[in-house]
C-alpha positions as CSV (number, residue, x, y, z in Angstrom):
1,M,11.1,-14.7,17.8
2,T,11.3,-11.1,16.7
3,E,10.6,-8.0,18.7
4,K,7.4,-7.5,16.7
5,S,5.9,-10.7,18.0
6,R,5.7,-9.1,21.5
7,F,2.9,-6.9,20.2
8,P,-0.7,-7.9,19.7
9,L,-1.4,-8.8,16.1
10,Y,-3.0,-5.5,15.2
11,G,-4.4,-5.4,11.7
12,G,-6.4,-3.1,9.5
13,Q,-8.0,-2.3,6.2
14,A,-8.4,0.7,4.0
15,V,-11.9,1.9,3.5
16,I,-13.4,4.7,1.5
17,E,-11.5,7.9,2.6
18,G,-10.3,6.2,5.7
19,V,-8.8,3.3,7.6
20,M,-10.2,0.5,9.9
21,M,-7.9,-0.7,12.7
22,R,-8.7,-3.9,14.4
23,G,-7.3,-4.7,17.9
24,T,-7.8,-7.7,20.1
25,H,-11.0,-6.5,21.7
26,A,-12.1,-3.5,19.7
27,V,-12.2,-2.0,16.2
28,A,-12.1,1.6,15.1
29,I,-12.7,3.3,11.8
30,A,-11.5,6.8,11.1
31,M,-12.8,8.5,7.9
32,R,-12.3,11.9,6.3
33,N,-15.9,13.1,5.9
34,P,-17.1,15.5,3.1
35,A,-16.5,18.5,5.4
36,K,-12.8,17.3,5.6
37,D,-13.1,16.5,9.3
38,I,-12.3,13.1,10.8
39,T,-15.2,10.9,11.8
40,I,-14.5,8.0,14.0
41,H,-16.7,4.9,14.5
42,K,-15.8,2.5,17.4
43,E,-17.2,-0.7,18.6
44,P,-16.2,-3.8,20.5
45,L,-15.3,-7.0,18.6
46,G,-17.7,-9.9,18.8
47,A,-17.5,-12.9,21.0
48,L,-15.6,-14.9,18.4
49,Y,-12.4,-13.0,19.3
50,K,-12.6,-14.4,22.8
51,N,-13.4,-17.9,21.6
52,K,-10.8,-20.6,22.0
53,L,-11.1,-21.5,18.3
54,I,-8.9,-18.5,17.4
55,K,-6.0,-20.0,19.4
56,I,-6.1,-23.4,17.6
57,P,-3.4,-23.4,14.8
58,F,-4.8,-23.8,11.3
59,L,-8.4,-23.7,12.4
60,R,-7.9,-20.1,13.6
61,G,-6.9,-19.0,10.1
62,L,-10.3,-20.0,8.6
63,V,-12.3,-18.6,11.5
64,M,-10.4,-15.2,11.3
65,L,-10.7,-15.1,7.5
66,V,-14.5,-15.4,7.6
67,D,-14.8,-12.9,10.4
68,A,-12.4,-10.5,8.5
69,L,-14.7,-10.6,5.5
70,I,-17.7,-9.8,7.6
71,L,-15.9,-7.0,9.5
72,G,-14.4,-5.6,6.3
73,T,-17.7,-5.5,4.5
74,R,-19.3,-3.7,7.4
75,A,-16.4,-1.2,7.6
76,L,-16.8,-0.4,3.9
77,T,-20.5,0.2,4.3
78,I,-19.9,2.5,7.2
79,S,-17.3,4.5,5.3
80,A,-19.6,4.7,2.2
81,N,-22.4,6.0,4.5
82,T,-20.1,8.6,5.9
83,Q,-19.5,10.0,2.4
84,T,-23.1,10.0,1.3
85,G,-24.7,11.0,4.6
86,E,-27.0,7.9,4.3
87,D,-27.5,5.2,6.9
88,E,-27.9,2.1,4.8
89,K,-26.8,-1.1,6.6
90,I,-25.7,-4.4,5.4
91,Q,-26.4,-6.9,8.1
92,G,-28.1,-10.1,8.9
93,P,-29.2,-12.2,5.9
94,L,-28.3,-9.4,3.4
95,L,-24.7,-9.3,4.7
96,Y,-24.3,-13.1,4.4
97,L,-25.9,-13.1,0.9
98,T,-23.5,-10.3,-0.2
99,L,-20.5,-12.2,1.1
100,F,-21.7,-15.5,-0.5
101,I,-22.2,-13.8,-3.9
102,S,-18.8,-12.1,-3.7
103,L,-17.0,-15.3,-2.6
104,S,-18.7,-17.3,-5.3
105,I,-17.6,-14.8,-8.0
106,G,-14.1,-14.8,-6.6
107,I,-13.9,-18.6,-6.5
108,A,-15.3,-19.0,-10.0
109,L,-12.9,-16.4,-11.5
110,F,-9.7,-17.3,-9.7
111,F,-10.1,-21.1,-9.1
112,L,-12.7,-22.7,-11.3
113,A,-12.1,-20.8,-14.5
114,P,-8.3,-21.6,-14.5
115,A,-9.1,-25.2,-13.6
116,A,-11.4,-25.5,-16.6
117,L,-8.8,-24.0,-18.8
118,G,-6.2,-26.4,-17.5
119,Q,-8.5,-29.4,-18.2
120,L,-9.2,-28.1,-21.7
121,S,-5.5,-27.7,-22.4
122,E,-4.9,-31.4,-21.4
123,R,-7.8,-32.5,-23.6
124,F,-7.2,-30.5,-26.8
125,L,-3.5,-29.6,-26.6
126,G,-2.4,-33.1,-25.4
127,L,-0.7,-31.7,-22.3
128,G,0.1,-34.1,-19.5
129,S,-1.7,-33.6,-16.2
130,W,1.3,-32.0,-14.5
131,W,1.7,-29.4,-17.3
132,G,-2.1,-28.8,-17.3
133,N,-2.1,-28.2,-13.6
134,L,0.9,-25.9,-13.9
135,L,-0.7,-23.9,-16.7
136,E,-3.8,-23.7,-14.5
137,G,-1.7,-22.3,-11.6
138,L,0.1,-19.8,-13.8
139,V,-3.2,-18.5,-15.2
140,R,-4.5,-18.2,-11.7
141,L,-1.4,-16.2,-10.7
142,G,-1.7,-14.0,-13.8
143,L,-5.4,-13.3,-13.1
144,L,-4.6,-12.2,-9.5
145,V,-1.7,-9.9,-10.6
146,G,-3.7,-8.6,-13.6
147,Y,-6.8,-7.9,-11.6
148,V,-5.0,-6.1,-8.8
149,W,-3.1,-4.0,-11.4
150,A,-6.3,-3.2,-13.4
151,V,-8.4,-2.0,-10.4
152,G,-5.4,0.0,-9.1
153,Q,-5.6,2.2,-12.2
154,M,-9.0,3.6,-11.1
155,S,-8.7,7.0,-9.5
156,D,-11.0,6.1,-6.5
157,I,-9.2,2.9,-5.9
158,K,-5.8,4.7,-6.0
159,R,-7.0,6.7,-3.0
160,V,-8.1,3.5,-1.2
161,F,-4.7,2.0,-1.9
162,A,-3.0,5.2,-0.5
163,Y,-5.0,4.7,2.7
164,H,-3.8,1.1,2.6
165,G,-0.3,2.4,2.6
166,A,-1.1,4.7,5.5
167,E,-2.5,1.7,7.5
168,H,0.8,-0.2,6.9
169,K,3.0,2.7,7.8
170,T,1.1,3.3,11.0
171,I,1.3,-0.3,12.2
172,N,5.0,-0.4,11.2
173,A,5.7,2.8,13.2
174,F,3.9,1.4,16.2
175,E,5.8,-1.9,16.1
176,A,9.0,0.0,15.8
177,G,8.2,2.0,18.9
178,A,8.2,5.3,17.0
179,E,6.1,8.4,17.7
180,L,2.7,8.2,16.0
181,S,2.7,11.5,14.2
182,P,2.3,12.0,10.5
183,A,5.8,13.2,10.1
184,S,7.2,10.3,12.0
185,V,4.9,7.6,10.5
186,S,5.7,8.9,6.9
187,R,9.2,7.5,7.2
188,F,8.1,3.9,7.4
189,S,7.4,1.4,4.7
190,V,4.1,0.8,2.9
191,E,5.0,-2.9,3.1
192,H,3.9,-5.1,5.9
193,P,4.4,-8.9,6.2
194,R,0.9,-9.6,7.6
195,C,-0.9,-7.9,4.7
196,G,-3.9,-9.5,3.1
197,T,-2.2,-9.1,-0.3
198,S,0.5,-11.4,1.0
199,F,-2.1,-13.9,2.1
200,L,-3.7,-14.0,-1.4
201,L,-0.4,-14.5,-3.2
202,T,0.6,-17.2,-0.7
203,L,-2.8,-18.9,-1.2
204,I,-2.3,-18.9,-5.0
205,L,1.3,-20.2,-4.9
206,L,0.2,-23.0,-2.5
207,S,-2.6,-23.9,-4.8
208,I,-0.1,-24.3,-7.7
209,L,1.9,-26.7,-5.6
210,L,-1.0,-28.8,-4.2
211,F,-3.0,-29.1,-7.3
212,S,0.0,-30.1,-9.3
213,L,0.5,-33.0,-7.0
214,L,-3.1,-34.3,-7.4
215,G,-2.4,-35.7,-10.9
216,P,-5.0,-36.4,-13.6
217,L,-8.7,-36.0,-12.5
218,P,-12.0,-36.1,-14.3
219,F,-13.5,-32.6,-15.0
220,W,-16.1,-32.8,-12.3
221,A,-13.5,-34.0,-9.7
222,R,-11.1,-31.3,-10.7
223,M,-13.7,-28.6,-10.1
224,V,-14.9,-30.0,-6.8
225,S,-11.3,-30.4,-5.6
226,R,-10.6,-26.7,-6.2
227,I,-13.5,-25.8,-3.9
228,L,-12.9,-28.5,-1.2
229,F,-9.2,-27.8,-0.8
230,L,-9.6,-24.0,-0.7
231,P,-10.3,-23.8,3.1
232,F,-7.3,-26.1,3.7
233,L,-5.1,-23.9,1.6
234,A,-6.4,-20.8,3.4
235,C,-5.5,-22.2,6.8
236,I,-1.9,-23.0,5.6
237,A,-1.5,-19.6,4.0
238,Y,-2.6,-17.9,7.2
239,E,-0.2,-19.9,9.4
240,Y,2.6,-19.2,6.9
241,I,2.0,-15.4,6.9
242,R,1.8,-15.5,10.7
243,W,5.0,-17.5,11.0
244,T,7.1,-15.4,8.6
245,A,5.9,-12.2,10.3
246,N,7.3,-13.5,13.6
247,H,10.7,-14.6,12.1
248,L,11.8,-11.5,10.2
249,D,15.2,-11.8,11.9
250,S,15.9,-14.8,9.6
251,I,17.6,-14.1,6.3
252,L,15.8,-17.0,4.7
253,V,12.4,-15.7,5.8
254,R,13.2,-12.2,4.4
255,I,14.0,-13.8,1.1
256,L,10.9,-16.0,1.1
257,I,8.6,-13.0,1.7
258,K,10.1,-10.8,-1.1
259,P,7.4,-11.8,-3.6
260,N,4.7,-11.0,-1.1
261,L,6.1,-7.6,-0.3
262,A,6.6,-6.8,-4.0
263,L,3.0,-7.5,-4.8
264,Q,2.0,-5.1,-2.1
265,H,3.3,-2.2,-4.2
266,L,0.3,-2.8,-6.5
267,T,-2.2,-2.5,-3.6
268,T,-0.5,0.4,-1.7
269,R,0.4,3.9,-2.6
270,E,2.4,6.5,-0.7
271,P,-0.2,8.3,1.4
272,S,-0.4,12.1,2.0
273,M,0.0,13.6,5.4
274,D,-3.7,14.0,5.9
275,M,-4.2,10.3,5.1
276,L,-1.6,9.4,7.7
277,E,-3.5,11.6,10.2
278,V,-6.7,9.6,9.5
279,S,-4.8,6.3,9.9
280,I,-3.2,7.4,13.2
281,A,-6.6,8.6,14.5
282,A,-8.1,5.1,13.8
283,F,-5.2,3.4,15.5
284,N,-5.3,5.6,18.6
285,A,-9.1,5.3,18.8
286,M,-8.8,1.5,18.7
287,R,-6.1,1.5,21.4
288,V,-8.3,3.7,23.7
289,E,-11.2,1.3,23.3
290,E,-8.9,-1.5,24.5
291,D,-8.0,0.6,27.6
292,I,-4.3,0.8,26.4
293,P,-2.6,4.2,27.0
294,I,-1.6,5.9,23.8
C-alpha cells in the first residue's frame, strides 16, 4: 500500500470557470465569477456517502458512479448560474430526466452503435464473431478518443480542461504533502490515477475483452448484452482504478496505467496561476467543511 492510500479518496471535477472538490462528508465548488472574484458554494454530501453500500467492493463502484453523475450535473448547473447571474436549478424529476437522456445518448453512441457495426461486418463482410467483436471494440475505442479530442478543440472546453488540470495538480500536491499555494501546486502533474478519464478508458478496454469472449450472438441479444453488462463492467473498472491508485509503488502497475495517464493529456491542460488559485480555494473550502485543519 502506498503513502497516498493513507489519505481520504478526495476527488473533483472541473466546472465552468471553476473546480468542484468532493470530500468524504462535504463538497465545495469554487468559481471565478464575471467580476473575477472567487465565489464558493459549499454543502454537505448526502446520506449515501454514509451508507454501508459504498464500502462493499464492486457494488460501491456503481453506487458512486450514479451519485457522481448527479453531483457533477448539479455542480455544472451551479457554475453556469454563477456566470449568468441566474438561479435556474436542475433537480428532482428534471435532474433525473436530464441524466437519463444523457446516459441514453452515451450508451447508444459508444456501445450500441459499435455493436451494430460489428454485427453488420460479420453479416456482410463474412467476418467471424471474434473479429466482429474486436472490430466493435476498436470502433468504440476510436469513438472515445476521437470524441475527447474533438470537444477539446473548442475554446470554452479548453478552459474547462485547464481547470481539470488544476484539480489534478491540487490533489497531487496535497497527497504529496506539499504547500497548497499556486506556485507550489504548479510544479505537480496534470495526471492523476483516479481520474474519470482513466475510468472511461478502462471501461472501454474491459468491454473489448468481455464482449470478445461472448462469441456469436443474434442481433437483438448482442444489443441487450451491451446494456446489461455495462453496470458489471463499470464496477470492475472502478475497482481496477481504485486498486492501481493504491499500488503505484509497483512497477507493473505504473506500466499498466500508462495508457490511462496518456489519455488524460486530452482532457487536461496546463492551468494558469489564477486557475490554480480557484482549485486550491475549492479544496480548502471542502476541507474546512469537513472540520479538517488546512
